[in-house]
C-alpha positions as CSV (number, residue, x, y, z in Angstrom):
1,X,-42.6,-30.2,247.0
2,X,-39.0,-31.1,246.1
3,X,-38.0,-32.6,242.8
4,X,-37.9,-36.4,242.4
5,X,-34.8,-38.0,243.8
6,X,-32.3,-39.5,241.4
7,X,-33.6,-43.0,242.1
8,X,-37.2,-41.9,241.7
9,X,-36.3,-40.3,238.4
10,X,-34.6,-43.6,237.2
11,X,-37.6,-45.6,238.2
12,X,-40.0,-43.2,236.5
13,X,-37.8,-43.2,233.3
14,X,-37.8,-47.0,233.2
15,X,-41.6,-47.1,233.7
16,X,-42.2,-44.5,231.0
17,X,-40.0,-46.4,228.5
18,X,-41.6,-49.7,229.4
19,X,-45.1,-48.3,228.9
20,X,-44.2,-46.5,225.7
21,X,-41.5,-48.7,224.2
22,X,-43.0,-49.0,220.7
23,X,-43.5,-45.2,220.2
24,X,-39.9,-43.9,220.1
25,X,-38.0,-43.3,216.9
26,X,-34.4,-42.2,217.4
27,X,-34.9,-41.1,221.0
28,X,-32.5,-42.8,223.5
29,X,-33.1,-43.7,227.1
30,X,-30.8,-40.9,228.0
31,X,-32.9,-38.5,226.0
32,X,-36.0,-39.6,227.8
33,X,-34.3,-39.3,231.2
34,X,-33.1,-35.8,230.3
35,X,-36.7,-34.8,229.3
36,X,-38.1,-36.3,232.5
37,X,-35.5,-34.4,234.6
38,X,-36.2,-31.1,232.8
39,X,-40.0,-31.4,233.2
40,X,-39.6,-32.3,236.9
41,X,-37.3,-29.3,237.4
42,X,-39.8,-27.1,235.5
43,X,-42.7,-28.2,237.6
44,X,-40.6,-27.5,240.8
45,X,-39.6,-24.1,239.6
46,X,-43.1,-23.1,238.4
47,X,-45.2,-24.6,241.2
48,X,-46.2,-21.2,242.6
49,X,-47.2,-19.9,239.2
50,X,-49.2,-23.1,238.4
51,X,-50.9,-22.8,241.8
52,X,-51.7,-19.1,241.3
53,X,-53.3,-19.9,238.0
54,X,-56.1,-21.7,239.8
55,X,-58.8,-19.2,240.8
56,X,-60.2,-18.9,244.2
57,X,-62.0,-20.5,245.9
58,X,-60.6,-23.7,244.3
59,X,-57.0,-22.7,245.0
60,X,-57.7,-22.4,248.7
61,X,-60.0,-25.4,249.0
62,X,-58.3,-28.1,246.9
63,X,-55.4,-30.1,248.4
64,X,-52.0,-30.3,246.7
65,X,-52.9,-33.8,245.5
66,X,-56.3,-32.6,244.1
67,X,-54.6,-29.8,242.3
68,X,-52.0,-32.2,240.8
69,X,-54.8,-34.5,239.7
70,X,-56.6,-31.6,238.1
71,X,-53.3,-30.6,236.2
72,X,-52.9,-34.2,235.0
73,X,-56.5,-34.3,233.9
74,X,-56.2,-31.1,231.9
75,X,-53.0,-32.3,230.2
76,X,-54.8,-35.6,229.3
77,X,-57.8,-33.8,227.9
78,X,-55.7,-31.4,225.9
79,X,-53.1,-33.7,224.5
80,X,-54.0,-37.4,224.9
81,X,-57.7,-37.5,224.2
82,X,-57.8,-36.2,220.6
């Protein structure tokens, strides 16, 4: 899957800022956009590595969307549910 388009990145940045507006200290909108761009690029570059980290038979049976949901779930459990 390709990286997000420039307009998709702009929309995602605006949505993230709107949903988290009270949690930023000295971070600018540009800083958030740069971080979003970097993470999107990282996921694109490392998609094969992430996929290969999933053991069989799940890797072969889960759809790309299911694998993405599983990745999001793990990140939520690890960093957001403490």
